[in-house]
ROVEXDREN-638542 format. One record per residue (C-alpha): residue number from 1; x, y, z. Coordinates in Angstrom, 1 decimal, always signed. Layout:
ATOM tivo   east  north     up
ATOM  NUM      X      Y      Z
...
This chain:
ATOM tivo   east  north     up
ATOM    1   +0.0   +0.0   +0.0
ATOM    2   +1.3   +3.5   -0.8
ATOM    3   +1.3   +6.6   +2.2
ATOM    4   +1.3   +9.8   +1.1
ATOM    5   +2.2  +11.6   +4.3
ATOM    6   +1.7  +15.2   +4.9
ATOM    7   +3.3  +17.9   +7.1
ATOM    8   +0.4  +20.6   +8.1
ATOM    9   +1.9  +23.9   +8.7
ATOM   10   +3.4  +25.2   +5.6
ATOM   11   +2.9  +22.4   +3.4
ATOM   12   -1.1  +21.9   +3.6
ATOM   13   -1.8  +25.1   +5.5
ATOM   14   -0.8  +28.7   +5.5
ATOM   15   -0.6  +29.5   +9.3
ATOM   16   +2.4  +31.7   +8.9
ATOM   17   +0.6  +34.8  +10.1
ATOM   18   -1.1  +33.1  +13.2
ATOM   19   +2.6  +31.6  +14.0
ATOM   20   +4.1  +35.1  +14.0
ATOM   21   +1.6  +36.5  +15.6
ATOM   22   +1.8  +34.2  +18.5
ATOM   23   +5.2  +34.0  +18.8
ATOM   24   +5.2  +38.1  +18.8
ATOM   25   +3.1  +37.8  +22.0
ATOM   26   +4.9  +34.8  +23.5
ATOM   27   +8.1  +36.8  +23.4
ATOM   28   +6.5  +39.8  +24.8
ATOM   29   +5.1  +37.9  +27.3
ATOM   30   +8.6  +37.0  +28.8
ATOM   31  +10.0  +40.2  +28.0
ATOM   32  +12.4  +39.1  +25.4
ATOM   33  +12.5  +41.0  +22.2
ATOM   34  +11.4  +38.5  +19.1
ATOM   35  +13.9  +37.6  +16.5
ATOM   36  +13.0  +38.7  +12.4
ATOM   37   +9.8  +37.2  +11.0
ATOM   38  +11.9  +34.8   +8.9
ATOM   39  +13.9  +33.5  +11.7
ATOM   40  +10.7  +33.0  +13.3
ATOM   41   +9.1  +31.0  +10.1
ATOM   42  +12.5  +28.8  +10.2
ATOM   43  +11.9  +26.4  +13.2
ATOM   44   +8.0  +25.8  +11.9
ATOM   45   +7.8  +22.2  +11.6
ATOM   46   +9.7  +22.1  +14.7
ATOM   47   +8.0  +20.4  +18.3
ATOM   48   +7.5  +23.8  +20.3
ATOM   49   +9.6  +23.7  +22.8
ATOM   50  +12.6  +22.3  +20.4
ATOM   51  +11.8  +25.6  +18.3
ATOM   52  +12.4  +28.3  +21.3
ATOM   53  +15.5  +26.6  +22.5
ATOM   54  +16.8  +27.2  +18.6
ATOM   55  +15.4  +30.2  +18.8
ATOM   56  +17.4  +30.9  +22.0
ATOM   57  +20.4  +29.4  +20.2
ATOM   58  +20.2  +26.1  +22.8
ATOM   59  +21.6  +28.5  +25.9
ATOM   60  +20.4  +26.9  +28.7
ATOM   61  +19.2  +30.1  +30.6
ATOM   62  +17.0  +30.8  +27.4
ATOM   63  +13.3  +30.4  +29.1
ATOM   64  +12.2  +27.7  +25.9
ATOM   65   +9.3  +26.0  +28.0
ATOM   66   +8.1  +29.5  +29.4
ATOM   67   +8.0  +30.7  +25.8
ATOM   68   +6.4  +27.6  +24.8
ATOM   69   +3.4  +27.9  +27.1
ATOM   70   +3.2  +31.9  +26.6
ATOM   71   +3.0  +30.3  +22.8
ATOM   72   +0.1  +28.0  +23.3
ATOM   73   -1.9  +30.5  +25.1
ATOM   74   -1.7  +33.2  +22.5
ATOM   75   -2.3  +30.7  +19.7
ATOM   76   -5.5  +29.3  +21.8
ATOM   77   -6.2  +33.4  +22.1
ATOM   78   -5.9  +33.9  +18.5
ATOM   79   -8.0  +30.6  +17.1
ATOM   80  -10.9  +31.9  +18.9
ATOM   81  -11.0  +35.5  +17.1
ATOM   82  -13.5  +36.0  +14.3
ATOM   83  -10.6  +36.5  +11.5
ATOM   84   -8.7  +33.6  +12.9
ATOM   85   -7.2  +31.7   +9.1
ATOM   86   -5.1  +28.8   +8.5
ATOM   87   -6.3  +28.7   +4.7
ATOM   88   -5.3  +25.6   +2.5
ATOM   89   -2.5  +26.6   +0.0
ATOM   90   -4.1  +26.7   -3.9
ATOM   91   -4.8  +23.7   -4.7
ATOM   92   -4.2  +21.5   -1.8
ATOM   93   -8.2  +20.3   -1.4
ATOM   94   -7.8  +19.2   -5.0
ATOM   95   -5.1  +17.4   -4.0
ATOM   96   -6.6  +15.5   -1.2
ATOM   97   -9.5  +15.0   -3.0
ATOM   98   -8.0  +13.1   -5.6
ATOM   99   -5.9  +10.8   -3.5
ATOM  100   -8.8   +9.8   -1.1
ATOM  101  -10.4   +8.8   -4.0
ATOM  102   -8.0   +6.1   -5.0
ATOM  103   -7.6   +3.0   -3.5
ATOM  104   -4.1   +2.1   -4.0
ATOM  105   -3.2   +5.3   -1.2
ATOM  106   -3.4   +6.4   +2.1
ATOM  107   -3.3   +9.4   +3.4
ATOM  108   -1.4  +10.8   +6.8
ATOM  109   +0.0  +13.8   +8.4
ATOM  110   +3.4  +14.3  +10.3
ATOM  111   +3.4  +17.6  +11.9
ATOM  112   +5.2  +19.7  +14.8
ATOM  113   +1.7  +20.7  +15.7
ATOM  114   -0.6  +19.1  +18.5
ATOM  115   -3.2  +16.6  +18.0
ATOM  116   -5.6  +19.4  +18.9
ATOM  117   -4.9  +21.7  +16.2
ATOM  118   -4.9  +19.5  +13.8
ATOM  119   -8.0  +18.6  +14.6
ATOM  120   -9.0  +21.9  +14.3
ATOM  121   -7.7  +22.2  +11.1
ATOM  122   -9.5  +19.1   +9.7
ATOM  123  -12.4  +20.2  +11.7
ATOM  124  -12.2  +23.6   +9.5
ATOM  125  -11.7  +22.5   +6.7
ATOM  126  -14.0  +19.6   +6.4
ATOM  127  -11.2  +17.2   +6.2
ATOM  128  -12.0  +14.9   +8.8
ATOM  129  -11.6  +11.0   +8.6
ATOM  130   -9.2  +11.8   +5.5
ATOM  131   -6.2  +10.8   +7.0
ATOM  132   -5.4   +7.0   +8.5
ATOM  133   -2.7   +8.1  +10.7
ATOM  134   -1.7  +11.5  +12.4
ATOM  135   +1.0  +11.9  +14.0
ATOM  136   +2.0  +14.7  +15.7
ATOM  137   +4.3  +16.3  +18.4
ATOM  138   +1.9  +15.0  +21.2
ATOM  139   +3.1  +11.6  +20.5
ATOM  140   +6.8  +11.0  +19.5
ATOM  141  +10.3  +13.3  +19.2
ATOM  142  +10.6  +16.5  +17.5
ATOM  143  +11.3  +16.6  +14.0
ATOM  144  +13.6  +15.5  +12.3
ATOM  145  +13.9  +12.7  +14.5
ATOM  146  +11.9   +9.6  +12.1
ATOM  147   +9.8   +8.1  +14.8
ATOM  148   +6.8  +10.3  +13.2
ATOM  149   +7.5   +8.2   +9.9
ATOM  150   +8.1   +4.8  +11.1
ATOM  151   +4.9   +4.8  +13.3
ATOM  152   +2.8   +6.0  +10.3
ATOM  153   +4.4   +3.1   +8.5
ATOM  154   +3.9   +0.8  +11.0
ATOM  155   +0.2   +2.0  +11.7
ATOM  156   -0.8   +1.5   +7.8
ATOM  157   +1.5   -1.4   +7.0
ATOM  158   +3.7   +0.6   +4.6
ATOM  159   +7.2   -0.2   +3.1
ATOM  160   +9.4   +2.9   +3.6
ATOM  161  +10.1   +2.8   -0.3
ATOM  162   +6.0   +2.8   -0.7
ATOM  163   +6.0   +6.4   +1.8
ATOM  164   +6.2   +9.5   +0.5
ATOM  165   +6.9  +12.4   +2.9
ATOM  166   +5.3  +15.9   +1.3
ATOM  167   +6.5  +19.2   +3.4
ATOM  168   +8.0  +22.5   +3.2
ATOM  169  +11.1  +22.4   +5.8
ATOM  170  +14.5  +20.6   +6.0
ATOM  171  +12.9  +18.7   +8.7
ATOM  172  +10.6  +17.3   +7.1
ATOM  173  +13.5  +15.9   +4.0
ATOM  174  +15.5  +14.9   +6.9
ATOM  175  +13.1  +12.9   +9.0
ATOM  176  +11.7  +11.0   +5.7
ATOM  177  +15.4  +10.2   +4.6
ATOM  178  +16.0   +8.8   +8.1
ATOM  179  +13.5   +6.8   +7.9
ATOM  180  +14.3   +5.4   +4.8
ATOM  181  +10.6   +7.3   +3.1
ATOM  182  +10.6   +9.4   +0.0
ATOM  183  +11.2  +12.8   +0.2
ATOM  184   +9.6  +15.5   -1.7
ATOM  185   +9.6  +18.9   -1.0
ATOM  186   +7.4  +22.0   -1.7
ATOM  187   +8.4  +25.2   -2.7
ATOM  188   +5.5  +26.9   -1.1
ATOM  189   +6.3  +27.2   +2.7
ATOM  190   +8.7  +28.4   +4.7
ATOM  191  +12.0  +26.8   +3.8
ATOM  192  +14.2  +27.8   +0.6
ATOM  193  +14.7  +25.3   -1.9
ATOM  194  +17.8  +25.3   -1.6
ATOM  195  +17.8  +24.0   +2.0
ATOM  196  +15.3  +21.3   +1.1
ATOM  197  +17.4  +19.9   -1.4
ATOM  198  +20.7  +20.2   +0.7
ATOM  199  +18.5  +17.9   +2.9
ATOM  200  +17.6  +15.2   +1.0
ATOM  201  +14.5  +16.0   -0.7
ATOM  202  +14.2  +13.8   -3.8
ATOM  203  +12.0  +16.0   -6.2
ATOM  204  +11.2  +19.7   -5.5
ATOM  205   +7.3  +21.2   -6.7
ATOM  206   +6.3  +24.5   -6.9
ATOM  207   +3.0  +24.3   -7.5
ATOM  208   +0.0  +21.9   -6.4
ATOM  209   -1.3  +20.6   -9.3
ATOM  210   +2.8  +19.1  -10.0
ATOM  211   +1.9  +17.3   -6.9
ATOM  212   +0.4  +14.1   -8.4
ATOM  213   +2.6  +13.3  -11.1
ATOM  214   +5.6  +13.8   -9.3
ATOM  215   +4.5  +11.4   -6.4
ATOM  216   +3.2   +9.3   -9.3
ATOM  217   +6.4   +8.7  -10.7
ATOM  218   +8.2   +8.4   -7.7
ATOM  219   +6.0   +5.5   -6.9
ATOM  220   +6.3   +3.8  -10.4
ATOM  221  +10.2   +4.6  -10.0
ATOM  222  +10.7   +2.7   -6.7
ATOM  223  +14.3   +2.5   -5.4
């Protein structure tokens, strides 16, 4: 069975505005200046505490745990606001619909979001029940550790060569390769294409309409 394993933030949904807003509130909450926007987005995909540690250059005195808690509170507050939005990237809805209609493909998610966060995204976009396996930061070590991919493959009975991880960060590419899976980088997310290539992307996709042909090509050309 073929497994299409998607990252969430930066791959399925464009959440950069709410992530940055929550980060700014978190840093203000601990009385520290926030890093530049691009630096904040560079850690998207990591589990929350690990992301904060990276933003603090792993300094032992950096308040990563406290920042993570402020971020959670800020994100939950933003989610309750009437203009909150994590829109699907253009064309992604059609990709998921077409994959759902195939009997040779199983869908999954591997994300640094929490289970609660993923459930909110799926509910908002009417995607509940589409994904047979959902691996999150609640259940496994942070990316790029391969545990999420390994657990997803085990849950659905997919072999590594039949599994494609679709993601927008170097953490996704490294995680997929460490698990023996295929890695497809999408360039509409938060890491530059050169970094995706350096981290092991087998193919890069610039537009969602090209995603299914690339995936089918990789599945047909098993290593």
